C-alpha positions as YAML, in Angstrom:
chain: A
units: angstrom
residues:
- id: 1
  name: MET
  ca: [-79.22, 100.61, 143.79]
- id: 2
  name: PHE
  ca: [-75.84, 100.20, 145.44]
- id: 3
  name: GLU
  ca: [-74.08, 101.81, 148.38]
- id: 4
  name: PRO
  ca: [-71.37, 104.41, 147.69]
- id: 5
  name: PHE
  ca: [-67.82, 103.09, 147.65]
- id: 6
  name: SER
  ca: [-64.32, 104.33, 146.88]
- id: 7
  name: ARG
  ca: [-61.02, 102.93, 145.61]
- id: 8
  name: ARG
  ca: [-57.56, 104.48, 145.53]
- id: 9
  name: GLY
  ca: [-54.53, 103.71, 143.41]
- id: 10
  name: VAL
  ca: [-52.25, 105.05, 140.69]
- id: 11
  name: GLY
  ca: [-53.00, 105.72, 137.05]
- id: 12
  name: VAL
  ca: [-51.33, 103.29, 134.66]
- id: 13
  name: HIS
  ca: [-50.30, 106.04, 132.26]
- id: 14
  name: THR
  ca: [-49.72, 109.04, 134.54]
- id: 15
  name: GLY
  ca: [-48.44, 107.17, 137.59]
- id: 16
  name: VAL
  ca: [-50.33, 109.74, 139.68]
- id: 17
  name: PRO
  ca: [-52.31, 108.61, 142.78]
- id: 18
  name: CYS
  ca: [-56.05, 109.11, 142.57]
- id: 19
  name: GLU
  ca: [-59.11, 108.29, 144.67]
- id: 20
  name: VAL
  ca: [-62.42, 107.53, 143.01]
- id: 21
  name: CYS
  ca: [-65.73, 107.71, 144.87]
- id: 22
  name: VAL
  ca: [-68.70, 106.09, 143.14]
- id: 23
  name: ALA
  ca: [-72.23, 106.89, 144.32]
- id: 24
  name: PRO
  ca: [-75.67, 106.14, 142.85]
- id: 25
  name: ALA
  ca: [-77.54, 109.03, 141.22]
- id: 26
  name: GLU
  ca: [-81.15, 109.77, 140.34]
- id: 27
  name: PRO
  ca: [-82.60, 107.89, 137.33]
- id: 28
  name: GLY
  ca: [-81.88, 109.71, 134.11]
- id: 29
  name: THR
  ca: [-78.69, 111.31, 135.44]
- id: 30
  name: GLY
  ca: [-76.40, 109.01, 133.51]
- id: 31
  name: LEU
  ca: [-72.81, 108.34, 134.51]
- id: 32
  name: VAL
  ca: [-71.05, 111.60, 135.34]
- id: 33
  name: PHE
  ca: [-67.40, 112.03, 136.27]
- id: 34
  name: GLU
  ca: [-66.86, 114.93, 138.68]
- id: 35
  name: THR
  ca: [-63.36, 116.44, 138.46]
- id: 36
  name: ALA
  ca: [-61.75, 119.57, 139.88]
- id: 37
  name: ALA
  ca: [-62.15, 121.18, 136.45]
- id: 38
  name: GLY
  ca: [-65.82, 120.27, 135.95]
- id: 39
  name: SER
  ca: [-68.31, 117.52, 135.14]
- id: 40
  name: ILE
  ca: [-67.89, 115.06, 132.29]
- id: 41
  name: PRO
  ca: [-70.74, 112.81, 131.13]
- id: 42
  name: ALA
  ca: [-69.83, 109.30, 130.04]
- id: 43
  name: SER
  ca: [-71.08, 109.67, 126.49]
- id: 44
  name: PRO
  ca: [-69.85, 109.24, 122.91]
- id: 45
  name: GLU
  ca: [-69.58, 113.02, 122.53]
- id: 46
  name: ALA
  ca: [-67.13, 113.18, 125.44]
- id: 47
  name: ILE
  ca: [-64.57, 110.75, 123.99]
- id: 48
  name: ASP
  ca: [-61.26, 112.59, 123.80]
- id: 49
  name: PRO
  ca: [-60.04, 112.29, 120.18]
- id: 50
  name: ASP
  ca: [-56.48, 112.39, 121.51]
- id: 51
  name: SER
  ca: [-56.96, 109.28, 123.69]
- id: 52
  name: ARG
  ca: [-53.87, 107.06, 123.51]
- id: 53
  name: ARG
  ca: [-53.89, 103.40, 124.52]
- id: 54
  name: ALA
  ca: [-56.97, 104.08, 126.68]
- id: 55
  name: THR
  ca: [-60.36, 105.77, 126.69]
- id: 56
  name: ASP
  ca: [-60.19, 109.33, 127.96]
- id: 57
  name: LEU
  ca: [-63.16, 111.66, 128.34]
- id: 58
  name: LEU
  ca: [-63.07, 115.43, 127.79]
- id: 59
  name: ARG
  ca: [-65.55, 118.26, 128.19]
- id: 60
  name: ASP
  ca: [-64.99, 122.02, 128.38]
- id: 61
  name: GLY
  ca: [-61.40, 121.60, 129.51]
- id: 62
  name: ALA
  ca: [-62.17, 118.93, 132.12]
- id: 63
  name: ARG
  ca: [-60.55, 115.58, 131.40]
- id: 64
  name: VAL
  ca: [-60.41, 112.13, 132.98]
- id: 65
  name: ARG
  ca: [-58.23, 109.35, 131.64]
- id: 66
  name: THR
  ca: [-58.51, 105.57, 131.34]
- id: 67
  name: VAL
  ca: [-62.16, 105.11, 132.26]
- id: 68
  name: GLU
  ca: [-62.80, 101.84, 130.41]
- id: 69
  name: HIS
  ca: [-62.30, 99.27, 133.20]
- id: 70
  name: LEU
  ca: [-64.61, 101.05, 135.64]
- id: 71
  name: LEU
  ca: [-67.19, 101.62, 132.90]
- id: 72
  name: ALA
  ca: [-67.13, 97.93, 131.94]
- id: 73
  name: ALA
  ca: [-67.87, 96.89, 135.52]
- id: 74
  name: LEU
  ca: [-70.69, 99.43, 135.87]
- id: 75
  name: ALA
  ca: [-72.14, 98.25, 132.55]
- id: 76
  name: TRP
  ca: [-72.26, 94.61, 133.64]
- id: 77
  name: PHE
  ca: [-74.26, 95.57, 136.72]
- id: 78
  name: GLY
  ca: [-76.60, 97.79, 134.71]
- id: 79
  name: GLU
  ca: [-75.59, 100.85, 136.74]
- id: 80
  name: GLY
  ca: [-76.25, 103.66, 134.29]
- id: 81
  name: ASP
  ca: [-76.85, 106.45, 136.80]
- id: 82
  name: ALA
  ca: [-73.95, 107.31, 139.10]
- id: 83
  name: THR
  ca: [-71.69, 110.13, 140.16]
- id: 84
  name: ILE
  ca: [-67.99, 109.29, 139.95]
- id: 85
  name: ALA
  ca: [-65.87, 111.78, 141.88]
- id: 86
  name: VAL
  ca: [-62.22, 111.76, 140.83]
- id: 87
  name: ASP
  ca: [-59.45, 113.65, 142.65]
- id: 88
  name: GLY
  ca: [-56.73, 113.03, 140.08]
- id: 89
  name: PRO
  ca: [-56.15, 112.91, 136.33]
- id: 90
  name: GLU
  ca: [-56.71, 109.19, 135.76]
- id: 91
  name: ILE
  ca: [-58.86, 106.35, 137.06]
- id: 92
  name: PRO
  ca: [-56.64, 104.03, 139.16]
- id: 93
  name: VAL
  ca: [-55.44, 100.94, 137.33]
- id: 94
  name: LEU
  ca: [-55.65, 98.85, 140.55]
- id: 95
  name: ASP
  ca: [-54.54, 95.35, 139.48]
- id: 96
  name: GLY
  ca: [-54.87, 96.12, 135.77]
- id: 97
  name: SER
  ca: [-58.33, 94.62, 135.37]
- id: 98
  name: ALA
  ca: [-61.97, 95.35, 136.13]
- id: 99
  name: GLY
  ca: [-61.98, 92.71, 138.86]
- id: 100
  name: PRO
  ca: [-61.59, 95.12, 141.82]
- id: 101
  name: TRP
  ca: [-64.34, 97.38, 140.46]
- id: 102
  name: ALA
  ca: [-66.68, 94.41, 140.04]
- id: 103
  name: ALA
  ca: [-65.85, 93.22, 143.57]
- id: 104
  name: SER
  ca: [-66.60, 96.68, 144.97]
- id: 105
  name: LEU
  ca: [-69.95, 96.80, 143.18]
- id: 106
  name: LEU
  ca: [-70.91, 93.36, 144.46]
- id: 107
  name: ALA
  ca: [-69.94, 94.32, 148.02]
- id: 108
  name: ALA
  ca: [-71.95, 97.53, 147.66]
- id: 109
  name: GLY
  ca: [-75.10, 95.59, 146.77]
- id: 110
  name: ALA
  ca: [-75.18, 95.95, 142.99]
- id: 111
  name: THR
  ca: [-76.90, 93.18, 141.03]
- id: 112
  name: PRO
  ca: [-75.46, 91.76, 137.79]
- id: 113
  name: GLY
  ca: [-77.59, 92.44, 134.72]
- id: 114
  name: PRO
  ca: [-76.65, 94.82, 131.91]
- id: 115
  name: ARG
  ca: [-78.81, 97.52, 130.43]
- id: 116
  name: TYR
  ca: [-79.10, 97.22, 126.66]
- id: 117
  name: VAL
  ca: [-79.53, 99.56, 123.74]
- id: 118
  name: ALA
  ca: [-81.13, 98.34, 120.51]
- id: 119
  name: VAL
  ca: [-79.19, 98.05, 117.26]
- id: 120
  name: ASP
  ca: [-81.49, 97.82, 114.23]
- id: 121
  name: GLU
  ca: [-79.00, 98.08, 111.36]
- id: 122
  name: PRO
  ca: [-75.47, 96.72, 110.89]
- id: 123
  name: ILE
  ca: [-72.72, 99.15, 111.84]
- id: 124
  name: ALA
  ca: [-69.14, 98.57, 110.74]
- id: 125
  name: VAL
  ca: [-65.88, 100.48, 111.02]
- id: 126
  name: GLU
  ca: [-62.44, 99.75, 109.53]
- id: 127
  name: LEU
  ca: [-59.45, 101.71, 110.77]
- id: 128
  name: GLU
  ca: [-55.76, 101.06, 110.15]
- id: 129
  name: GLY
  ca: [-56.18, 97.31, 109.80]
- id: 130
  name: SER
  ca: [-58.70, 96.98, 112.64]
- id: 131
  name: VAL
  ca: [-62.32, 96.02, 112.06]
- id: 132
  name: ALA
  ca: [-65.28, 96.37, 114.44]
- id: 133
  name: ARG
  ca: [-68.90, 95.73, 113.62]
- id: 134
  name: LEU
  ca: [-72.24, 95.43, 115.37]
- id: 135
  name: VAL
  ca: [-74.71, 93.02, 113.80]
- id: 136
  name: PRO
  ca: [-78.41, 93.05, 114.80]
- id: 137
  name: ILE
  ca: [-79.78, 89.87, 116.35]
- id: 138
  name: ASP
  ca: [-83.25, 88.34, 116.43]
- id: 139
  name: PRO
  ca: [-85.43, 89.04, 119.50]
- id: 140
  name: GLY
  ca: [-84.87, 85.56, 120.96]
- id: 141
  name: ASP
  ca: [-81.11, 85.55, 120.46]
- id: 142
  name: ALA
  ca: [-78.50, 86.47, 123.04]
- id: 143
  name: PRO
  ca: [-75.97, 89.26, 122.48]
- id: 144
  name: VAL
  ca: [-72.53, 87.78, 121.89]
- id: 145
  name: PHE
  ca: [-69.32, 89.80, 121.84]
- id: 146
  name: ARG
  ca: [-66.30, 88.30, 120.08]
- id: 147
  name: VAL
  ca: [-62.78, 89.66, 119.60]
- id: 148
  name: GLU
  ca: [-59.86, 88.28, 117.64]
- id: 149
  name: LEU
  ca: [-56.27, 89.44, 118.19]
- id: 150
  name: ARG
  ca: [-53.55, 89.43, 115.56]
- id: 151
  name: PHE
  ca: [-50.09, 89.16, 117.16]
- id: 152
  name: ASP
  ca: [-48.46, 86.61, 114.90]
- id: 153
  name: ASP
  ca: [-45.00, 86.84, 116.45]
- id: 154
  name: ALA
  ca: [-45.85, 87.13, 120.17]
- id: 155
  name: PRO
  ca: [-46.80, 84.37, 122.66]
- id: 156
  name: ILE
  ca: [-50.13, 85.86, 123.69]
- id: 157
  name: GLY
  ca: [-52.05, 82.58, 123.91]
- id: 158
  name: PRO
  ca: [-55.31, 81.81, 122.11]
- id: 159
  name: PRO
  ca: [-56.22, 84.94, 120.12]
- id: 160
  name: VAL
  ca: [-60.02, 84.72, 120.34]
- id: 161
  name: ALA
  ca: [-62.31, 85.52, 123.26]
- id: 162
  name: GLU
  ca: [-66.11, 85.48, 123.31]
- id: 163
  name: LEU
  ca: [-68.77, 86.42, 125.83]
- id: 164
  name: ASP
  ca: [-72.42, 85.38, 125.66]
- id: 165
  name: LEU
  ca: [-74.01, 88.20, 127.64]
- id: 166
  name: ALA
  ca: [-77.06, 86.11, 128.55]
- id: 167
  name: ARG
  ca: [-75.23, 83.02, 129.79]
- id: 168
  name: ASP
  ca: [-71.62, 83.78, 130.67]
- id: 169
  name: ASP
  ca: [-70.32, 85.39, 133.86]
- id: 170
  name: PHE
  ca: [-68.39, 88.57, 133.12]
- id: 171
  name: VAL
  ca: [-67.24, 88.85, 136.75]
- id: 172
  name: ALA
  ca: [-65.50, 85.47, 136.69]
- id: 173
  name: ALA
  ca: [-64.48, 85.16, 133.05]
- id: 174
  name: ILE
  ca: [-63.64, 88.64, 131.77]
- id: 175
  name: ALA
  ca: [-63.31, 91.17, 134.61]
- id: 176
  name: PRO
  ca: [-60.08, 89.63, 136.04]
- id: 177
  name: ALA
  ca: [-58.21, 89.85, 132.70]
- id: 178
  name: ARG
  ca: [-55.41, 92.40, 133.05]
- id: 179
  name: THR
  ca: [-54.14, 95.00, 130.64]
- id: 180
  name: PHE
  ca: [-51.13, 93.62, 128.81]
- id: 181
  name: VAL
  ca: [-48.05, 94.87, 127.01]
- id: 182
  name: LEU
  ca: [-45.28, 93.25, 125.03]
- id: 183
  name: GLU
  ca: [-41.93, 93.67, 126.76]
- id: 184
  name: ARG
  ca: [-40.38, 94.90, 123.51]
- id: 185
  name: ASP
  ca: [-42.84, 97.83, 123.44]
- id: 186
  name: VAL
  ca: [-42.33, 99.09, 126.99]
- id: 187
  name: GLU
  ca: [-39.55, 101.58, 126.25]
- id: 188
  name: GLN
  ca: [-41.44, 103.06, 123.31]
- id: 189
  name: ILE
  ca: [-44.60, 103.45, 125.39]
- id: 190
  name: ARG
  ca: [-42.76, 105.20, 128.20]
- id: 191
  name: ALA
  ca: [-40.89, 107.42, 125.74]
- id: 192
  name: ALA
  ca: [-44.32, 108.59, 124.57]
- id: 193
  name: GLY
  ca: [-45.17, 109.64, 128.14]
- id: 194
  name: LEU
  ca: [-47.42, 106.66, 128.80]
- id: 195
  name: GLY
  ca: [-47.28, 103.63, 131.10]
- id: 196
  name: ARG
  ca: [-45.57, 105.54, 133.92]
- id: 197
  name: GLY
  ca: [-47.60, 103.69, 136.55]
- id: 198
  name: GLY
  ca: [-47.41, 100.29, 134.91]
- id: 199
  name: CYS
  ca: [-45.59, 97.37, 136.57]
- id: 200
  name: LEU
  ca: [-45.82, 93.63, 137.10]
- id: 201
  name: ASP
  ca: [-48.41, 94.24, 139.84]
- id: 202
  name: ASN
  ca: [-50.92, 95.86, 137.48]
- id: 203
  name: ALA
  ca: [-50.16, 94.59, 133.99]
- id: 204
  name: LEU
  ca: [-49.44, 91.35, 132.19]
- id: 205
  name: ILE
  ca: [-46.04, 91.84, 130.59]
- id: 206
  name: ILE
  ca: [-45.27, 89.39, 127.81]
- id: 207
  name: GLY
  ca: [-41.70, 88.57, 126.83]
- id: 208
  name: GLU
  ca: [-40.38, 86.49, 123.97]
- id: 209
  name: LYS
  ca: [-41.26, 83.24, 125.77]
- id: 210
  name: GLY
  ca: [-44.44, 84.31, 127.54]
- id: 211
  name: PRO
  ca: [-45.53, 86.28, 130.63]
- id: 212
  name: LEU
  ca: [-42.82, 87.75, 132.84]
- id: 213
  name: ASN
  ca: [-45.17, 88.02, 135.82]
- id: 214
  name: PRO
  ca: [-44.17, 85.62, 138.64]
- id: 215
  name: CYS
  ca: [-47.65, 84.06, 138.74]
- id: 216
  name: GLY
  ca: [-48.01, 83.95, 134.96]
- id: 217
  name: ALA
  ca: [-51.28, 84.61, 133.17]
- id: 218
  name: ARG
  ca: [-54.67, 84.32, 134.87]
- id: 219
  name: PHE
  ca: [-56.13, 82.73, 131.74]
- id: 220
  name: ALA
  ca: [-54.42, 81.09, 128.77]
- id: 221
  name: ASP
  ca: [-56.13, 83.71, 126.59]
- id: 222
  name: GLU
  ca: [-55.85, 86.62, 129.04]
- id: 223
  name: PRO
  ca: [-54.85, 89.23, 126.39]
- id: 224
  name: ALA
  ca: [-57.88, 88.38, 124.25]
- id: 225
  name: ARG
  ca: [-60.15, 88.51, 127.28]
- id: 226
  name: HIS
  ca: [-58.75, 91.90, 128.23]
- id: 227
  name: LYS
  ca: [-59.45, 93.26, 124.75]
- id: 228
  name: LEU
  ca: [-63.02, 92.07, 125.21]
- id: 229
  name: LEU
  ca: [-63.13, 93.85, 128.58]
- id: 230
  name: ASP
  ca: [-61.94, 97.10, 126.98]
- id: 231
  name: ALA
  ca: [-64.53, 96.76, 124.21]
- id: 232
  name: ILE
  ca: [-67.32, 96.37, 126.77]
- id: 233
  name: GLY
  ca: [-66.17, 99.50, 128.59]
- id: 234
  name: ASP
  ca: [-66.04, 101.51, 125.37]
- id: 235
  name: LEU
  ca: [-69.42, 100.28, 124.12]
- id: 236
  name: SER
  ca: [-71.04, 101.19, 127.44]
- id: 237
  name: LEU
  ca: [-70.63, 104.86, 126.47]
- id: 238
  name: LEU
  ca: [-73.78, 104.31, 124.39]
- id: 239
  name: GLY
  ca: [-75.78, 104.28, 127.64]
- id: 240
  name: GLY
  ca: [-76.02, 100.50, 127.70]
- id: 241
  name: LEU
  ca: [-74.46, 97.54, 125.96]
- id: 242
  name: PRO
  ca: [-75.60, 96.95, 122.38]
- id: 243
  name: ARG
  ca: [-78.13, 94.18, 122.02]
- id: 244
  name: ALA
  ca: [-76.24, 92.86, 119.04]
- id: 245
  name: ARG
  ca: [-73.35, 90.68, 117.99]
- id: 246
  name: LEU
  ca: [-69.98, 92.39, 118.25]
- id: 247
  name: GLU
  ca: [-67.28, 91.16, 115.89]
- id: 248
  name: ALA
  ca: [-63.91, 92.84, 116.31]
- id: 249
  name: VAL
  ca: [-60.61, 91.93, 114.66]
- id: 250
  name: ARG
  ca: [-57.41, 93.56, 115.91]
- id: 251
  name: PRO
  ca: [-59.53, 95.61, 118.31]
- id: 252
  name: GLY
  ca: [-58.13, 98.72, 119.90]
- id: 253
  name: HIS
  ca: [-59.62, 101.79, 121.52]
- id: 254
  name: ARG
  ca: [-59.45, 103.92, 118.38]
- id: 255
  name: VAL
  ca: [-61.58, 101.60, 116.27]
- id: 256
  name: MET
  ca: [-64.00, 101.05, 119.16]
- id: 257
  name: HIS
  ca: [-64.35, 104.81, 119.62]
- id: 258
  name: GLU
  ca: [-65.27, 105.16, 115.95]
- id: 259
  name: LEU
  ca: [-67.78, 102.33, 116.26]
- id: 260
  name: VAL
  ca: [-69.37, 104.04, 119.26]
- id: 261
  name: ARG
  ca: [-69.59, 107.36, 117.40]
- id: 262
  name: HIS
  ca: [-71.28, 105.69, 114.44]
- id: 263
  name: ALA
  ca: [-73.67, 103.72, 116.66]
- id: 264
  name: ALA
  ca: [-74.65, 106.74, 118.77]
- id: 265
  name: ALA
  ca: [-76.96, 108.09, 116.05]
- id: 266
  name: GLN
  ca: [-78.87, 104.81, 115.81]
- id: 267
  name: VAL
  ca: [-79.33, 103.27, 119.27]
- id: 268
  name: GLY
  ca: [-82.45, 103.86, 121.35]
- id: 269
  name: GLU
  ca: [-83.04, 104.38, 125.05]
- id: 270
  name: PRO
  ca: [-81.37, 101.81, 127.34]
- id: 271
  name: VAL
  ca: [-83.50, 99.06, 128.92]
- id: 272
  name: ARG
  ca: [-82.55, 96.47, 131.48]
...
């Protein structure tokens, strides 16, 4: 159990200020986003099929955008029952990572330790050149999540990131990895009505010769680590993280959403 806390900032896509208040809820409640238009459960069924470059949730006309970083932090601490009150359209991007959310949870008394859902059969999805699969593991094995990026002509650093959920520290190794964008894509993204709140303070912007941010990258493989962070947030919509091996190549939200939808029919009740 943790103490309620709040964070305020702007949405990376909308640029609109928003305050988020996170409070523990009764066991069995699940994670529920409370918006002015209604309640939205954090579940596979609530994934907005029109999500673009993020994970948005939708239910009965109520919508909340870009939930993945907050969900990833909650998942690492095994916090599966909470009310998340949102007074704007999008979860604040903060510094572009899940680091501030993890820090808030630690300060509020949360204890690291994910809840898991069982995966008994392999599940695989291929979508527009992206591949994501969950592979069952033996009872004594640790869940390992691995992503591989494919940006052959961009200086993104090492393209592979991996997290052993039983041994590695998400808070130190993955949570601080920021959302990233190639400089050449910025105009196109903004022309599509996205990225209006993005800047060097909340995103890693990569030019032809590397990061444009004054302090550079936080990790040599920061883009790959951030893709792993996003995958964790998306997978947490299953009610817990899959006790399986994740293998994702060219991962993006769309392929992860499909993987979550396919896995939803198979996984059991979450256990910590």
